[in-house]
C-alpha positions as CSV (number, residue, x, y, z in Angstrom):
1,X,-7.1,-25.0,28.0
2,X,-6.0,-28.4,26.7
3,X,-2.3,-27.4,26.6
4,X,-1.0,-30.9,26.2
5,X,-3.4,-31.7,23.3
6,X,-2.6,-28.4,21.6
7,X,1.1,-29.0,22.0
8,X,0.8,-32.5,20.5
9,X,-1.3,-31.1,17.6
10,X,1.3,-28.4,16.8
11,X,4.2,-30.8,17.0
12,X,2.6,-33.8,15.1
13,X,0.2,-32.1,12.7
14,X,2.0,-28.8,12.1
15,X,5.6,-29.9,12.6
16,X,6.4,-26.7,14.6
17,X,9.6,-26.2,16.5
18,X,9.5,-26.1,20.3
19,X,10.0,-22.3,20.2
20,X,7.0,-21.8,17.9
21,X,4.9,-24.2,20.0
22,X,5.7,-22.2,23.1
23,X,4.7,-19.0,21.4
24,X,1.4,-20.5,20.2
25,X,0.5,-21.8,23.6
26,X,1.4,-18.5,25.2
27,X,-0.9,-16.6,22.8
28,X,-3.7,-19.0,23.3
29,X,-3.4,-18.7,27.1
30,X,-3.3,-15.0,26.9
31,X,-6.5,-14.9,24.8
32,X,-8.2,-17.2,27.3
33,X,-7.2,-15.0,30.3
34,X,-8.5,-11.9,28.4
35,X,-11.8,-13.7,27.7
36,X,-12.2,-14.7,31.4
37,X,-11.6,-11.1,32.4
38,X,-14.5,-10.1,30.1
39,X,-16.8,-12.6,31.7
40,X,-16.6,-15.2,29.0
41,X,-15.8,-18.9,29.6
42,X,-12.2,-18.4,28.6
43,X,-12.4,-21.4,26.4
44,X,-11.8,-20.6,22.7
45,X,-14.1,-23.4,21.5
46,X,-17.0,-21.6,23.3
47,X,-16.6,-18.1,21.8
48,X,-17.7,-16.4,18.6
49,X,-15.5,-14.0,16.6
50,X,-16.9,-10.8,18.1
51,X,-15.7,-12.1,21.6
52,X,-12.1,-11.9,20.3
53,X,-12.4,-8.3,18.9
54,X,-11.2,-6.8,22.1
55,X,-8.3,-9.1,22.4
56,X,-7.2,-8.4,18.8
57,X,-7.7,-4.6,19.5
58,X,-5.3,-5.1,22.5
59,X,-2.8,-6.8,20.3
60,X,-3.0,-4.0,17.8
61,X,-2.6,-1.3,20.5
62,X,0.5,-3.1,21.8
63,X,1.9,-3.6,18.3
64,X,1.6,-7.4,18.6
65,X,-1.0,-8.1,15.9
66,X,1.5,-10.0,13.9
67,X,0.7,-12.8,11.5
68,X,2.4,-15.2,13.9
69,X,0.1,-14.3,16.7
70,X,-3.0,-14.3,14.6
71,X,-2.0,-17.7,13.1
72,X,-1.5,-19.0,16.7
73,X,-5.1,-18.0,17.5
74,X,-6.4,-19.5,14.3
75,X,-4.6,-22.8,15.0
76,X,-5.9,-23.0,18.5
77,X,-9.4,-22.3,17.2
78,X,-8.9,-25.0,14.6
79,X,-7.7,-27.4,17.4
80,X,-10.8,-26.7,19.4
81,X,-13.0,-27.1,16.3
82,X,-14.2,-23.5,16.4
83,X,-14.5,-22.9,12.6
84,X,-16.1,-19.4,13.1
85,X,-13.0,-18.1,14.9
86,X,-10.7,-19.8,12.4
87,X,-12.4,-18.0,9.5
88,X,-12.3,-14.6,11.4
89,X,-8.6,-15.0,12.1
90,X,-7.8,-16.0,8.5
91,X,-9.8,-12.9,7.3
92,X,-7.6,-10.7,9.5
93,X,-4.4,-12.4,8.2
94,X,-5.5,-12.3,4.6
95,X,-6.1,-8.5,4.7
96,X,-2.8,-7.7,6.3
97,X,-1.0,-7.1,3.1
98,X,-3.6,-4.8,1.5
99,X,-2.0,-1.5,2.5
100,X,1.5,-2.6,1.3
101,X,0.1,-3.7,-2.0
102,X,-1.8,-0.5,-2.4
103,X,1.4,1.5,-1.6
104,X,3.4,-0.5,-4.1
105,X,0.8,0.0,-6.8
106,X,0.5,3.7,-6.2
107,X,4.3,4.1,-6.3
108,X,4.5,2.1,-9.6
109,X,1.6,4.1,-11.1
110,X,2.3,7.7,-10.1
111,X,6.0,7.6,-9.2
112,X,8.0,8.1,-6.0
113,X,7.3,11.9,-5.5
114,X,3.5,11.6,-5.8
115,X,3.6,8.4,-3.7
116,X,5.3,10.3,-0.9
117,X,2.7,13.1,-1.1
118,X,-0.1,10.6,-0.9
119,X,1.3,8.5,1.9
120,X,2.7,11.3,4.0
121,X,-0.6,13.1,4.0
122,X,-0.1,16.1,1.6
123,X,-2.7,14.7,-0.8
124,X,-4.8,13.0,1.8
125,X,-7.2,16.0,2.1
126,X,-10.7,15.1,0.8
127,X,-11.2,16.3,-2.7
128,X,-7.6,16.8,-3.6
129,X,-6.8,15.7,-7.1
130,X,-3.7,15.6,-9.2
131,X,-5.8,16.5,-12.2
132,X,-7.0,19.7,-10.5
133,X,-3.4,20.6,-9.6
134,X,-2.4,20.1,-13.3
135,X,-5.3,22.4,-14.3
136,X,-3.8,25.2,-12.2
137,X,-5.5,24.7,-8.9
138,X,-3.3,24.9,-5.8
139,X,-3.9,22.1,-3.3
140,X,-7.6,21.9,-4.4
141,X,-8.5,25.3,-2.8
142,X,-8.9,27.3,-6.0
143,X,-6.9,28.6,-8.9
144,X,-3.2,29.2,-8.4
């Protein structure tokens, strides 16, 4: 890892604080260690997006798949001129707000009570429909 070059890039081109630079470097190093353990070169400029799937899955498992961590990986990939990984990381970041937007839209459309039913699992059963319930069907299992 070209830590010195990456640090310089983050400070001069991205104008990041020292704390943020340290976090970015730590994430890039962690990714490279993971890749080496999986038999890859460990250098982010030599990998393709699927090589990082396991690392991102590990971040998700540990609850560390934050925008900040994904951005750190995207920036290191950009620094190493690995456009494929940059795009893959940006796709993950871009989709991160989808569920919240869906939740907000459902709440606005059907109200708080129905929103809770949907997002707490009551209405999650396949085939359940509010229309069927309004027609006298109980939980989608037949007439009430």
